[in-house]
N, C-alpha and C positions, 0 to 999 in steps of 0.2 A: 650951095646952101639953099637957093631957090628950089632945086630939084628935090632936095630932102623934104622941103615944105610941101611940095605937090604930092610927094609920095605919101606923106603922113595924111594929107587931106584925103587922098584917094583911098587910103586904108581905112580912114574913119568912115567915109561914105560907103565903102564896101561892107564894113561891119554893120552900118545902119541898114543897108539893103538886105543883108543876110538875116538880121534880127527880125526885120519887117516880114520877110518871106517865111521865116520859121513861125512867127506869131500867127500869120494868116493860115498856115498849115495846121497849126494847133486848133485854131478856132473852127476850121473846116471839120476836123476830126471830131471835135466836140459836138458839132451840129449833127454829124452823121450818127454818132453814138446816141444822142438824144432822140433822133428819129427812130432808131432801132429800139430803144427802150420804150418809146411810145407804142410801137407796134406790138412789142412783147406784152406790155400791160393790157392792151386791148385783147390780145389772144387769151391771156390769163383770165380776164373778166369773162370772155366768151365761154371758156372751158368751165369756169366756176358756175356760170349761169346754167350751162347745159347739165352739169353734174347735179345741181340743185333740182332742175326739172326732173332728171332721171330718178333721183332719190325720192322725190315727191310722188312720182308715179308708182315706184316700187312700194312705197309706204302704203299708198292707197290699195295696191294689189294685195299686200300682206294683210292689211286690215280686213279686206274682203274675204281672203282665204280663212283668216282666223274666225270671222263671223260664220262662214259656211261650216267650218269644222265644229265650232261650238253648237251650231244648230243641229248638226248631224249627231254629235254626242248627246245633246239634250234629247233628240228624238229617240236614240237608242236606249238611253236611260229610262225615258218614259215608257217605251215598249217593254223593257225588262221589268220595270215596276208593275206595269199592267199584268204581265205574265205571272210574276210572283204573287201579285194580289189574287189573280184567278186561281193559282195553285193552292194558296192558303185557304181560299174559299172552299176549294175541293176537299182539302184535308179537314177543314172544319166540318164540312158536311159528313165526311166519313166518320170522323170522331163522334159526331152527334148520332149518326146511324148506329155505331158500335155501342155507344152508351145506351141507346134505346134497346138494342139487342141484349146487352148485359142486364139491363133492368128486367126485361122479360124473362131471361134465363134465371136471374136471381129469384124472381117470383115463382117460376116453375120449380126451382130447387127447394125453395122454402115449402112449397106445397108437397113435393116429394118427401122432404124430411119429416114433415108432419105425418104423411101417410106411413113412412117407414117406422116412425116412432110408435104409431098405433099398432103396426104389424109386429114390431118387436115386443111390445107389451103382450100382444096375443100369443107370440111364440114363447115368451117366458112362461105364460100360463100353461101353454101346451107342454113345454118342457118339464115343468114341475109335475104336470099330470102324467107324462110318459115315465118320468123317473119313479113316481109313485107306483105306476103299473109294473115297471121293470123290477122294482123291489118286491112287489107281490108275486111276480112271475118266478123270480129267483127263489123266494121263500117256498113257493109251491113246488118248484122243481127239486129243491133240496129235501122237502118233505117226501116227495114221491120217490126220488132216487136213493135217499139215505146218504148222499154225499154233499159236502160243502162245495162252494164255487171253486175254491182253490184246489180241492181234490179232483173235481171234474176237469179243471184246466190241465192239471198234471196228467190225468188219464188220457185226455185228448192229445196232448203234446207227445206222450210216449207212444200212442197209437200211430200218429203221423210220422214220428221218427222211425218207428219200426218199418212202416210202409216205404218211407223214402230210402232207408238203408237197404231194404230188400230189392227195391227197384234199381238202386244204384249198383248193388252187387250183380244183379242180373244184367244190367247195361254194360258194366265193366267186363263181365264174362263174355257177353256177346261180341263187343267190340274187339276184345283181345283175341277171341277165337277167329273172328274174321280177318283181323290184321295178321295174326300168325299164319293162318292158312295161305294167305297171299304172299306175305313177306318171307316166311320160312321157305316156301317152295322156290321162290325166285332166288333167295339168298343162297340156299343149298345148291341150286343149279350153278350159280356163278362161282361159288367157292369150290365145289367139286371140280368144275371145269378148270379153274385156275390151278388147283392142286395137282390135277392129273397132268397138266402141261408143264409143271415145274417140279423137277427132281432135285433133291438135295441130300447131302451126306448126313448120317446120324452119328457124328463124331463129337465127343466131348474133349475139350482141351484140358491140359494138366498144368501144374505149376513147376514141373521138374523136367530136366532134359538129361539124357544119358549119352555120354561120350565113350565110344569103344576105344580101348587101348590095344596096341599090338602085343603087349605082354605086361605082366605085373611089375617088372622092373621099372617101367615108365612111371609108376605111382611115386616112387622115391624121387625121381628126377623132377616130377611136378611139385612135390613138397619142397625140395631143395634143402640146402644146408640151413639147419635150424628154422626151417619153415619159411624162408624168405621168399621163395618163388610163389608158393600158394598165397602168402599174405599180399604180395604185389598184385597177383591176378585178382584176388577178391577185392582189394582196395581200388584197382583201376576199373573194374566192371561192376561192383556193387552186388555180386551174387555170392552165395555160399557154396563152396566145393566140398562135397561129401565123399571122402575116400574111405571106404570100409572094406569088408571082406568080399565084396562082390567081385568075382573074377573078371579081370581085364575090362573094367568099367569105372568111370567116374561120374558121379551124379551132380548136376548143377541145379541148385534150388533158388528160386527168386519169384516174387509175385509180379515183377515187371518183366513181361515177355521180351521186350526189346533188349534189356540188359542181359537177359539169359541167352538170347540169340547172339549178341556180341561176344559174350564169354564163350559160347560153344564154338563159334567160327575161330576165335583167337586160339583156343585150346587145340582145335584140330590142326590149325596152321603150325603151332608150336610142335605138336607131336610129329607132323610130317617133316618139319625142318630139323628137329632133333636138338637145336641149340636153345636150351631153356635157362634163361637167367633174367634178372629184373629188367635190364635195358631191352633185351629182345622181347620180353613180355609187353612192355610199353609200346614198342613198335608194332607188334602184332595186334594189340588192342586198337590202336589208331587205324590200322588198315581194316580191321573187322568193322569198326564204326562207320568208315566210309562205305564199305560194302553193304552194310545194313541200310544206310541212307539211300544208296542206289536201289536196293531191293524195295524199300518203301515206296519210292517214286514209281518204280516199274509195277508194283502191285496195284497202286492207285490207278495208273494208266490202264493196266489190264482189266481192272474192275469196270472202268468207264467203257472200255471197248466191248467187254462181255455183255454189259447192259445195253449198250448202244446210245449212251448219253455223251454229248459233246459240248464244247465251249465252257467247260468248268474251269474256274480259276486254278492256276498251278498250285497255289497254297492249299486249296481244298483237295486237290488230287493227292498232295503229300499227306494231308491229314487222313484221307481215305486209306492210303497205304499203311499208316500207323495203326489202323484198326485191325490189321491182320494179326497184330500182336496184342490185341485186347479181347478179353472174354467176358461174357455175362452169363452167370449160372452154368459155366462150362461151354457155352456156345460161342464160337468165333464171331466177333462183331462184324468183320468185313464180309464173311460168308452170309451172316444174317442180313446185312444191308443189301447185298446182291440179291438174296432170295426175296426180300421185301420189294425191291425194285421190280424183279420179274413178276411177282404176284400182283403188284400194283398195275403194271402194264397190262397183264391179262385181264384183271377185273375192269380196268378202264375200257379195254376193247369190248368187253361183254356188255357194258352199259352205255357205250357211245361217248365216253369222255376222251380228253386229250391223252393219248398213250405216252408220248414222249415226256410231257409234263409230269404225269403220274410216276414214270420211271425215275425221273430226276428227283422228285420229292421223296420217293422210297429209298433211293440210294443215299440221300443226304439226311434222312430223318434222325439218325443216331450219330451225326458227325461230332457232336459234343463229347462222345465217349472217348475220342482219340486224345483229348487233353484234359479230361475231367480229373485225372490224378494230379495234374500240375496246376489247376486253377480251382478257385472256390466257386461253389454253386452247382446246381444240378446240371446233368448233361443236356437237359432240354433248354435251359436258359443259355448255357454256353453255346449250344448249337445255333440258337436264334441269333446270338451276338455275332457268331462267325458268319452266318449267312448274310446278315445285314452288312458286315464289314466288307465282304467280297461281292456285294451288289447283286444278291439273288432276288428274284421277284417276290412280291408280297404273298403270292399263292404258296410258294415254297416255304416261306417263313412261317405262315399260318399252319401249314402241314407239319412242320417240325415242332411247333409250339403245342399243337393239339393232339399229337399222336398218342399221348398217354392220358388225354382228357383233362389236362390242366386248364385249358381254355376251350371255348366252344369252337368247333370247326366252322369256318366261314364259307368253305367251298366244297364241292363234291370230291375234289382231289384229296383234301384233308381226311374226309371220311374213308376214302379208298385206302389211304396209307394206314389209318387206324386198323382197318380190317386185315390188311396184308401183314401188318406187324403182329397182330394177335394170332393169325394163322401160323406165321413162321415161328413164334415163340411157344405156341401151344401144341404143335404137332409132336407125336411120340418120338422120344430120343433127341429132341432139339436141345433141351435144357435139363439140368439137374440142380437140385437145391439141397442144402445141408439138412441133416435130421432136425437140428434145432429150429431152423426157419420153417420147416414143414410142420412140426408139432405146434409151433407158435401160431401158424396160420389156422390149423384145425381148431385150436383152443379159442382163438378170436372168433371164429365162425360160430362155435357153439355158444360163446358168451353173448354174442349179438342176438342169437335166437332166444336165449333164456331171458334176455332183458325185456321182452314183450309181455304184456299182461295176458294171463290166461294160458301161458305156455307151461306144460308140465315137464317135459323132457325134450332134449334135442340131441341128435347124433350126426356128426360129420362122417360121411362114408365115401367110398370110391375115391380115395386120396384127395378128399376135399372138393370133389366135383359135384357132390350132392349133399344137402342137409335135410334130414327128416325131422320134423317138428311135431311132437305129440301135445295136443292141447286138452284142457279140462272141458269136458262137454257142457258142464253147467255154466261156464263162463263165456264160452265162444260158440256161437250158433253157426249153422251152415253158411249163412250169408256173410258172417264175419270172417270166415275162413279165406274167402277170396281177397278181402281187403287186407287181412293179416299177411297173406303170402305176398301181395304186392308191396306192402310197407316194408316187409322184411327184406325183399330183394332190393328195394331202393336203398335201404340202410347199408346192406352189404356192399353195394356198388360205391357208395359214398365213403365208406370207412376202410375197406380192404383193397389191396392191390394184388391182382392175380391174373395169370394168363387164362385165356379161354372163357368159359362160362360156368356158373354154379347153379345147379337145379335146386329149387326150393319146394319141398313136399310138406304140406300141412295135412295132418291126419287127425280126424275126430272120430272117436269110438264111443258108442253108447252101449251100456250093459244093464241088464235087469237081473237081479239075483234074488232068489227065494229059496227057502229050505223046506223040504217035505219032512214032516214029523209023524 
């Protein structure tokens, strides 16, 4: 029991000692914290004081800078104000000077106006006086001459008109004679040289072909039972077979030479084969068509080789070959094109132009004729469209378009092709025309001549190569003859189409008749 008591007392004492130690430790820590807090507050006060001092100094510096900037701005504004004030003063001086100048000019103008008004009044008086004198002079002239002023004016105008007409006629004659002397000589030399170097056939194409038969019995086989063979052949080829009394011959008639050639080849093959019936006819016609197509291509290639023109589009070559079976006034179109190409090259060589380009233009100038039966439009427009389609040069296109004078030639090549085309078409034996076309052309020629004032009679002679015009002497003077011939030739050129040239002869005859009694 006593032990437990001492233990309890010891425990109480130990607890009191521990509590006392803990309390002393707590108080010590509080003191330490209070000391630290005091030092922190002092530092904070120091920092705040230093920041206040810095802010005050910066405030003073900013105020100083603001004052300096305001002073600077004030000085600049004052300077600018002074400059503007001085500039306004200068403008004011200039305005005042101009006002003074304007005042002086206004005074001067007023003085001039007053002087001009005075002079105008004097001039009015002088004008009235001159008009009065002019009236007196005209009256005196009318009294002396016996003519009124209108009659005198008409007389003077007629005199001047006659003099001008005479001088114009003389000048026209002189210029034409000089131009003809030089141009005709050179042109004849060039044309003669070209014609001498170019030889061509004088052959006229026809619209029929004759197929020779081995015997007259073959005619019956060609006709066939109830005419079925001949009907099949005509239907397949589009030609007319004429079987008449001509011994050992059959005539093929068609305006399309390609069809006629196909029919001729097919019929010759049938005659050689001997088996003539509708199925065989169809087979032979197909073979003949293929042969003609090959022939067309070969003819086109041969034409380009003969002329020496290369790099032509294959389709244009085929169209050239088709021209072998096309005629114009009986002249073969392909031979005509080759001839024009050769003549164009020769003429180009004479005058120093591009020979190859001239030959190309001459060869293609009538290319539209190869398809003009199948397409609408003139062969010129069709040819232009074909050349554009196959990328020919603008020079070639203009030559094709201008070779009949439908448009103005833009290059020397186009003029050369015009001349070569005319030479080829106009040479003797090249072309032939029907009697109706020939007589119509002669009648039109005489009608054009008779339409002019002062023409008495006109006669177309030398197959339309010359027109002789008889004029009334009282209505047409010698000077008027030159102008009449020129106007007549221009109208013929604009209204008629013809190969070559037409000579216009104007004849004026004066007669004096008296009777002795």
